[in-house]
C-alpha positions in Angstrom: -1.7 9.8 -25.6 -5.9 8.4 -26.6 -6.3 5.5 -25.0 -5.8 6.3 -21.1 -8.8 5.2 -19.4 -8.7 8.1 -17.2 -10.8 8.2 -14.0 -14.4 5.8 -13.6 -15.6 8.2 -10.5 -15.1 11.7 -11.0 -12.3 13.6 -12.9 -9.6 12.6 -14.6 -6.6 14.1 -12.2 -3.1 12.6 -11.0 -1.5 12.4 -7.9 -0.7 16.1 -7.1 -0.4 16.5 -9.8 2.4 14.5 -11.6 1.8 13.6 -15.2 0.2 11.0 -16.5 0.4 7.4 -19.0 -0.9 5.0 -20.1 -1.1 1.5 -19.5 -2.0 0.9 -23.2 1.7 3.4 -24.2 4.4 1.1 -22.8 6.0 4.2 -24.4 4.3 6.8 -21.8 5.8 5.5 -19.0 9.1 3.9 -19.9 12.0 4.4 -17.1 9.3 5.2 -14.5 10.7 4.2 -11.6 6.8 4.4 -10.0 3.0 4.1 -11.2 0.8 4.4 -9.5 -3.1 2.6 -9.8 -6.0 3.6 -8.4 -8.5 0.7 -8.3 -11.3 2.4 -8.0 -13.7 -0.7 -6.2 -15.5 -1.6 -3.6 -17.3 -4.9 -4.0 -15.3 -7.2 -2.1 -17.4 -4.9 0.9 -18.8 -7.3 4.2 -19.7 -3.7 5.5 -19.6 -0.1 5.2 -19.5 0.9 1.5 -17.5 3.6 -0.1 -13.6 3.1 -0.8 -14.2 2.6 -4.6 -13.8 6.4 -4.4 -10.7 6.6 -2.2 -8.5 7.2 -5.2 -9.1 9.8 -6.2 -9.8 10.8 -2.2 -6.2 9.7 -1.8 -4.9 11.8 -5.0 -6.2 15.1 -4.5 -6.1 15.4 -0.7 -3.3 18.2 0.0 -3.8 21.6 1.0 -0.2 21.9 -0.8 -0.6 23.3 -5.0 -1.2 20.5 -6.7 2.0 20.6 -9.2 4.6 17.0 -9.1 7.0 18.3 -6.3 7.3 17.5 -2.4 10.5 17.9 -0.7 10.1 15.2 2.2 11.3 18.1 5.1 13.0 15.0 7.5 14.6 12.8 4.5 15.9 16.1 2.7 14.2 13.9 -1.1 11.4 15.2 -2.8 9.9 11.7 -3.4 7.4 13.1 -7.3 11.2 15.1 -8.3 13.4 13.0 -7.4 12.7 9.2 -9.3 9.9 9.2 -11.6 6.4 8.5 -10.8 4.0 8.9 -13.2 0.1 8.9 -12.7 -1.3 5.7 -15.3 -5.2 6.9 -13.9 -8.0 4.3 -13.0 -8.6 0.2 -14.2 -11.3 0.0 -15.3 -13.4 -1.9 -12.5 -17.3 -3.0 -13.5 -19.4 -2.5 -9.8 -21.0 -5.5 -9.5 -18.1 -8.3 -10.5 -15.1 -9.0 -9.2 -13.6 -11.7 -11.0 -13.4 -9.2 -13.9 -12.0 -5.9 -12.1 -9.6 -8.4 -9.8 -8.1 -9.2 -13.6 -8.1 -6.5 -14.8 -6.0 -4.7 -12.3 -3.9 -8.1 -11.9 -3.4 -7.3 -16.0 -2.5 -3.8 -14.9 0.1 -4.3 -12.5 2.0 -7.0 -14.0 2.9 -4.7 -16.9 3.8 -1.6 -14.5 6.0 -4.5 -12.3 7.5 -6.0 -16.6 8.6 -2.4 -17.2 10.7 -2.3 -14.5 8.9 0.3 -12.7 7.5 -0.1 -8.9 3.6 -0.2 -8.9 2.0 2.3 -6.3 -1.7 1.1 -6.3 -4.4 3.2 -3.9 -7.7 1.5 -3.3 -10.3 0.5 -3.5 -11.6 -2.6 -0.9 -8.7 -4.8 0.4 -9.6 -7.1 -1.9 -7.3 -5.5 -4.3 -4.7 -7.8 -2.6 -4.5 -10.3 -4.4 -4.0 -9.1 -8.7 -2.1 -6.1 -6.6 0.5 -8.7 -4.9 -0.1 -11.9 -7.3 1.0 -9.2 -10.8 4.4 -8.6 -8.9 4.7 -12.3 -7.7 3.8 -13.1 -11.7 7.5 -10.7 -12.5 9.6 -12.0 -9.2 8.8 -15.1 -9.7 6.2 -16.5 -6.8 7.4 -17.8 -4.2 9.9 -14.2 -4.5 8.7 -11.7 -2.6 7.5 -11.8 0.8 4.2 -10.0 2.5 4.6 -7.1 5.1 1.2 -5.9 6.1 -0.6 -3.5 8.2 -4.0 -3.8 9.3 -6.4 -4.0 11.8 -7.5 -7.9 10.6 -5.8 -11.0 9.0 -7.6 -10.8 6.2 -7.2 -14.7 5.6 -11.1 -15.4 5.6 -12.6 -18.4 2.9 -16.2 -18.5 2.2 -17.6 -15.3 3.0 -21.3 -15.3 2.2 -21.1 -17.0 -0.3 -17.8 -16.7 -2.2 -13.9 -17.0 -1.8 -13.6 -13.2 -3.0 -13.9 -9.8 -1.2 -12.0 -7.5 1.8 -11.2 -10.4 4.3 -10.2 -12.8 1.7 -7.6 -11.3 -0.2 -4.0 -13.0 2.1 -5.6 -16.6 1.9 -6.1 -16.6 -1.7 -2.6 -15.2 -2.4 -0.7 -17.8 0.4 -3.2 -20.8 -1.8 -1.7 -19.6 -5.2 1.1 -20.1 -4.2 2.6 -16.0 -5.6 3.2 -16.0 -1.5 4.6 -18.1 1.0 2.9 -18.0 4.4 6.3 -18.5 6.3 6.1 -14.6 4.5 3.7 -13.1 5.2 4.2 -10.5 8.3 1.2 -8.8 9.3 1.3 -5.8 12.2 -1.3 -4.3 13.7 -4.1 -7.1 14.2 -6.4 -6.7 17.2 -10.4 -6.7 17.4 -12.7 -10.0 17.3 -12.7 -11.3 13.5 -11.2 -14.5 12.8 -12.9 -17.2 14.7 -10.1 -19.9 15.7 -10.5 -22.3 13.0 -9.1 -19.6 11.0 -5.7 -18.4 12.8 -4.6 -22.4 12.5 -5.1 -21.9 9.6 -2.4 -19.3 9.2 -0.3 -20.7 12.0 -0.2 -23.7 9.6 0.9 -22.1 7.2 3.4 -20.1 9.3 2.4 -17.2 8.9 3.5 -14.0 11.0 0.8 -12.0 13.0 1.7 -9.4 15.4 -1.6 -8.3 17.2 -1.5 -4.8 19.2 -1.2 -6.5 22.8 2.6 -7.8 21.7 2.6 -4.8 20.1 2.3 -2.8 22.9 4.4 -4.6 25.4 7.2 -5.1 23.2 7.1 -2.1 21.1 6.4 -1.4 16.7 10.3 -0.7 16.0 10.9 -4.2 18.1 8.8 -6.5 16.0 9.4 -4.5 13.2 12.7 -5.0 13.0 12.6 -9.1 13.6 9.3 -8.6 11.2 11.8 -7.7 8.4 14.2 -10.4 9.3 12.0 -12.4 8.3 11.0 -10.1 5.3 14.0 -10.5 3.6 14.9 -14.9 4.2 14.7 -16.1 0.9 13.2 -13.7 -1.0 14.2 -10.8 -3.8 11.2 -8.1 -2.7 8.5 -6.6 -0.1 5.0 -5.8 -1.3 4.4 -3.0 1.0 -0.1 -4.0 2.1 -1.6 -1.1 4.2 -4.6 -0.7 4.8 -5.3 2.4 6.7 -7.7 0.9 9.7 -4.9 -0.2 10.9 -4.5 2.6 12.7 -7.4 3.3 15.8 -10.2 5.3 14.4 -9.8 8.5 15.6 -6.9 9.1 12.9 -8.6 7.0 10.9 -12.6 7.5 10.7 -13.3 6.9 7.1 -12.8 2.7 6.2 -15.5 0.3 5.9 -14.5 -1.3 9.1 -13.4 0.2 12.4 -11.9 -1.6 14.9 -10.7 1.4 17.7 -6.9 0.7 19.9 -4.9 0.4 16.9 -1.5 2.1 15.5 -1.3 6.7 15.2 -0.8 8.5 12.4 2.7 8.7 13.3 3.4 5.7 13.8 1.9 4.4 10.1 4.5 6.8 8.6 7.3 6.5 10.2 6.6 2.2 9.7 6.2 3.5 6.2 9.6 5.4 5.9 11.8 3.1 7.6 10.3 0.0 5.6 10.8 1.4 2.1 14.5 2.8 4.0 15.2 -0.9 4.7 13.8 -3.0 2.1 13.5 -3.8 -1.6 10.0 -2.7 -2.1 8.4 -3.6 -5.2 5.1 -2.9 -4.9 2.7 -1.1 -2.4 -1.0 -0.8 -1.8 -3.3 1.6 0.3 -6.6 0.5 0.7 -10.4 0.9 2.6 -10.4 4.5 2.9 -14.2 5.5 2.5 -14.7 8.9 2.2 -17.8 9.3 2.5 -17.3 8.2 6.1 -14.8 10.2 7.0 -14.7 14.1 9.0 -12.7 16.5 7.3 -10.7 14.3 4.9 -8.8 13.2 7.8 -8.6 9.7 6.5 -7.3 10.2 2.9 -4.9 13.1 3.9 -3.4 10.2 6.6 -3.1 7.9 3.2 -1.8 10.8 0.4 1.1 11.2 3.4 1.3 7.5 3.2 2.8 7.3 -0.1 4.2 10.3 0.5 6.4 8.4 2.9 6.5 5.8 0.9 8.1 7.7 -2.5 10.4 10.3 -0.3 12.0 6.7 2.2 12.6 5.5 -1.7 14.5 8.7 -3.2 16.7 8.7 0.3 17.1 4.8 -0.1 18.1 4.9 -3.8 20.7 8.0 -3.1 22.4 6.3 -0.4 23.1 3.3 -2.5 23.9 5.9 -4.7 26.4 7.9 -2.7 27.3 5.7 -0.2 25.5 8.5 2.3 23.3 7.1 5.6 20.1 8.8 6.6 20.8 10.1 9.6 17.6 11.1 11.5 19.0 12.8 14.6 20.6 15.1 12.2 18.6 19.0 13.1 16.2 19.7 10.6 18.4 23.4 9.5 22.5 21.8 10.6 23.1 21.1 6.5 22.0 25.3 5.4 24.9 27.9 5.9 24.5 30.4 9.3 22.6 34.0 7.0 
């Protein structure tokens, strides 16, 4: 395999030891269920940089062997074995050239989606959500996929620092492009002091649904998700899941560019990702805004790694249940199906 770009920053490692592929060689990922792509770009960052190192950290931060297998205790699946998961390495994203970088990533994600595999993109700052979701929509149809977006921030800004492009603007650009519908855009975990009222007006005019933390606390996260799911699958063929790690409280995810106190817990995020990938037809995932230079004891990178594993384990479980006519039972004790010794 000669055309694989590999890693832009640091050694060329794959996600927990899964097999490599090259997006320049379609035969290398033919038949894959999931293709992992690194997006090592933080040129859209407005505050603390470092997310360019996120893909490497997410791939490697785990205390278990990097042997390409991870049986889930909860779901009784092995997301890295039950699915054919390959790692295409990092997309070459030149620092300082956001337009060239986003275009390269969109082309890469579109290749994965056209192959029939689910792209799982490791960021990178949240500016990459535009090419990630648009790359999938280019294949499945503009307006045919919905977005479930976990974030402290709406990312619907217009012009920041004189630019249309940055990590505070990708959701606005997606809706303006027609790739995604505003009325099928679900945001979970918003809080704090941004965006300003005129941006909220723009969001309301597009019929976006944004669950701010006060509503989540009073109604309950599960109820909010149930409501969001019904919207996400209405008149849409698939769901793109975008997880900004700063949706979690900084105590659970300190290594990020724009930390905002008062977020959800790591447990809530993992449970939510599991539920989304179990119940909905997920067609793409990205995990963004992990900034290792600001991380403490790899807390944030470890959580992001588990977000990816939770998604893969749940996708595997959804496919197994569809194939076998079974249903995952969260109340089943861990050892209930094993013979007594």
